N, C-alpha and C positions, 0 to 999 in steps of 0.2 A: 504494500500500500504506500502511495506517495505521501510524504510528510506534508502536513498543512501547518502554516504559520498561525499561531493563536491570534485571534482578532485583537487589535489594539483597543484597550478600554479607555474611555474618556473620563478624565478627572478621577483616576484611580491611583492608589499607592504604587510605589515602585517595587518590582519583583527582585528578590534576592535568593540565591542558592548558596548555602555554606557547604562546601564539599571538601573532603579529604579522605585518605584511607581510614579504615577502621582503626581506632585507638591512636589517632593522630592529634587529638585535642579539639575535635569539632564539638564535642559536648560542652567543653569549657567555654568555647567561643559562643555557642548558643546561649548558655546561661548568662554570660556577661552582656551579650547584645540585647537579650530580652529584658534586662534591667533598665534599658533605655525606654522612656515613655512613648517614643515614636516608633518602636520596633515590636513586631509580634510575629515570631517565626515558629512554625510547627516543628516538632521533634520527630524526625524520621517517619513522617506520614507515608511517604513513598507511593503515592498513587501513580506516578509516572514509571515506576518499576513494573507494576502489573499491567498498566495500560499506557505504554509510551506513545501510542498513536491514537488518533480519534477512532473510536470503535465504529466499524462498519455496521454492526448489528447491536446497538446499545441494549444493555440488560439492566433492568431496574434493581437487580440484586447486587450491583457492584459495590455499594456501600457496605452491605453485609459481608461480602467477600473480603473487602479491605479491612474490616473489623476482625474477621477471623485471621487474616494474614498478620496483623501487628497491633490490633487493638487501638487503631488510630482514633476512633470516635470516643471510646471510653477514656483514653488518656487525655484527650483535649476537650472533653466535656461538650462534644458536638452531637447533634441529633442526626443520625443517619437517614431518617425519613425525609429530612429537608433536602437531601441531594438525590433522591431516587429518580426524579424526572430529568436530571442533568446527565449529559453524555459523558461517560468515562473518557479519560484522556486529558489533553490540555484544558478543555473547558471545565471538567470536573476538578482538576487540580487547582485552577484559579478560583473556583467556587469555594473550595476548602480554605484556601489561603485568605480569601476575603472575609469569609464568615468568622474565622478565628480572630482576625484582626479588627473586626467591626466594633466590638465593645470598647476597644482602646483607641479607636480612631487613628490607628497606626498608619504611618506613611511608608514604612518598609514592611513588606509582607513576603511570605515564602516559607522555606523550610531548610533545615540542615539535614543532609542525607548522604552519608558515606557511600551508600549503594549506587549513587549516581556517578561515581568516578569513571565509569565506562561510557557514560551517556552525554558527555560534554558536547560532541558534535551535534547530537540530536537536540539537546536543550537549546543550543545556540540557534538552530534553525526554527524551532517552535517558538522561542521567545527571544528574538533578536535584540530587544532592548533590555533584557534581564541583566542584573549585576551578579557577578560570580566572586565570592569570597573563598579563596583557595587556602587550605591549611596544609602546611608541609611539615613532615617529621621524618627522620631517618626510618626507612622501612624496616630495618632490622629491629629498631627500638619498638616499632609498632607490633612486630611479630612477638617480641618478648612480652609486651603488655597483653597481647591476645592469648598467649599461652597461659599466663597467670589468670586471665579472665575465664579461660576454659575450665578451670577447676570448679567453677560454680555455674557456668553458663553454657547451655547446650549449643547455641549458635556458634560460639568460638571453639567448641569442642568437636565440631564436625570435621571429618577428614579433609585434608587438603587446604585448611584455612591459612596456614603460614605460606604455602605456595601461592594461593590466590593473592595474598597481600604483597609478597615480595615481587612476583612477576607482574602483578597488576599496577605496580608503581610506574612502570615504563609506559603502560597504556594511559595512565592518568596524566603523566608528564606530556605525552604526545597530544592529549586533548587540550591541556592548558596552553601548550605551544601554539596549537591551532587557534585558540581563542585570542591569544596575543597577536598572532599574525593577521587575524581578521579584525583587529582593533575593537574587540568586544570590551565591555566594562568589567575589568578584572583587577582584583586586589589580592596580593599574595602575602600570607603571614606565615612565618616559621614558628613552630610551637615553642622551641627553646627561647626565642626572642620574646614571645608573648609572655611567658612565665617570668622571664628575667626583668622585663620592663613593661608591664601591662598597660600602664597609663599612656606611654608613648605610642604603643601599638594600637590601642583603642582610639586615640586621637587620630591616628592615620586612617583607621577604618571609618570613623565618623566623617572625615573629610572626603573619603571615597564615596560615601553614601549621601553626602551633602546634607548632613544633619548636625546640629551642635553637639559637642561632647557633653555627656552627662556624668558627673562624679559618681552617681549611683551605680554606674557600670562596674566600678571597682569593688562594690560591696557584694561579694559572692555569697556571704552568709545569708543575705536576704533574697537570694535568687529563688524563683519559683521552679522547683524541680518536679512538680506534680505530673508532668507529661513524660518524665524520664522513667523508663521501666525499672523495676526493682532489681537489686543485685549488688553484690559487693564490688563488682567491676566499675560501678558508678560512684564508688565511695569518695573519690577525689573531688567530684563536682559537689557532692553533698557535704563535704567537709567544711566548706566555706573558706578554704585557703587556696589562694592562687599560687601553686607551686608544683614542683616536679618531684615525684618520689625518688628517693636515693636508695636503690637496691643494687647490691653487688653480686648477688647470686646469678650465675649464668644458667639459664634454664633451656636454652636452645642448643641443639647438637652442634659440636664444633664444625662439622662439615657444612651445616647450613649457614653458620656465621661466616665461614670462609667464602661460601658462594655469594652471600650478600655483599661481602667486601670486594669480590671481583666485579660484581655488578655496580658497586659504587664507583669504581674506576670508569666503567663504561658510561654511566649516567653523567658523571662530571664532564666527560668529553662530549657527550651527545647533547646535553642540555645546559650549556654555560650561561644562557640568557634567561633561564627560568629559575624562579625562587627555589625550586627543588635542589639546585646545586648548593645553596646556602645551608640546607638542612643536612647535608651529607657530611660524614666525618672525614678527617684528613687521612686516616690510616687505611687507604685503599690498597688493594693488591693489584696484580696484573688483571686486565680485563678478560672475561670469559671468551673462549675460542668459539669458532662457528659450530662445532659439533655440540658443545654444551648449550649454546644458545638455541640450536634447533631442537634439542631434547627438551629443554625447559619451555620453549614456545609450544611444543606439542602438549606438555603437561598443563600449561596455562589454558590453552584452548579446550582441553578436556574438562577442566573444572568450570570454565565459563559455560560450556555446553550443558553440564549438569545443572548449573544455576538457571540457565534459560529454560530447561525442561521443567524445573520446579515452578517457575513463574507461569509457564503455560498450563501446568497442572492446576495451579491456584485459580486460574481464570476459567478452567473447564470443568473441574470436578463438581458434581452436584452438591449444592449447598447442604442438602440433608446428610450426605455422606460426611462432609466436612464437619458438620455439627456433631455427628456421632463420634468422630475422631477426637474432636476437641473436648468432648464430655468424658472421655476415658481418663481414669486417674493416671498421673505421671509418676 
């Protein structure tokens, strides 16, 4: 199906996507931004993950499916019946963003969604005037954080998660490079720089969004985390402290860390003009050879195919079957 550009709305707020790899600091940025009185961003609503294109045959049960998928409506206190007559896809996503922002009269709407890291070309076509706030962190550090999160969280415990994140970093960087080349509205923030000097980085983000800086953004203790799913892996955001955990235990296999450092060399050479390069450590090894890259690319494509199959299943499986699966004790 050919992509359709979302119709420009008149006198409506500006659209923002906060995107980074999982465990890169997007939850922290979401909490800080939503402290601003003019910002209202959803937390991983992900309607464009299930319906990235306008639906050819709209179904009135799409809000119910999205609720089963990630509890979007429950977490954000939205009424799914309000959206049943709206077409899933860009129209449905914009409806969600506007409805969530309406009580606050926010001028910045949208969501933070790490899962959109592969969809930057699509998002830029659907929403050519959207703003993209890109969060960078060393992918190996992201993988370490994901492995720790996997002790309590099933999503991060799924097979192939570290490979998805490590190899997905290059896909993400290519997407950001494309946005910059097409002169889209892009602001890049490095996680380490954010936690080191949050006020300066947030000033820069506010300038990008053309809104005044609000000192309330620095008060993480007062952040509303009601839309954030439960779990110890979100303890940092709920702690009220803007900081980086200092853990010395190495929980990744030595071979995986070495692979990550080989790719660090490749990425430093390939993306010198993208903020990604600032997030990468200096201790890089020699770049991976063609055979290693071919093998790793096949593995990346395999896991992406698995993820695509899951989203197709979420769109197609009968709601009654999904409800029975959800009702089973875990």
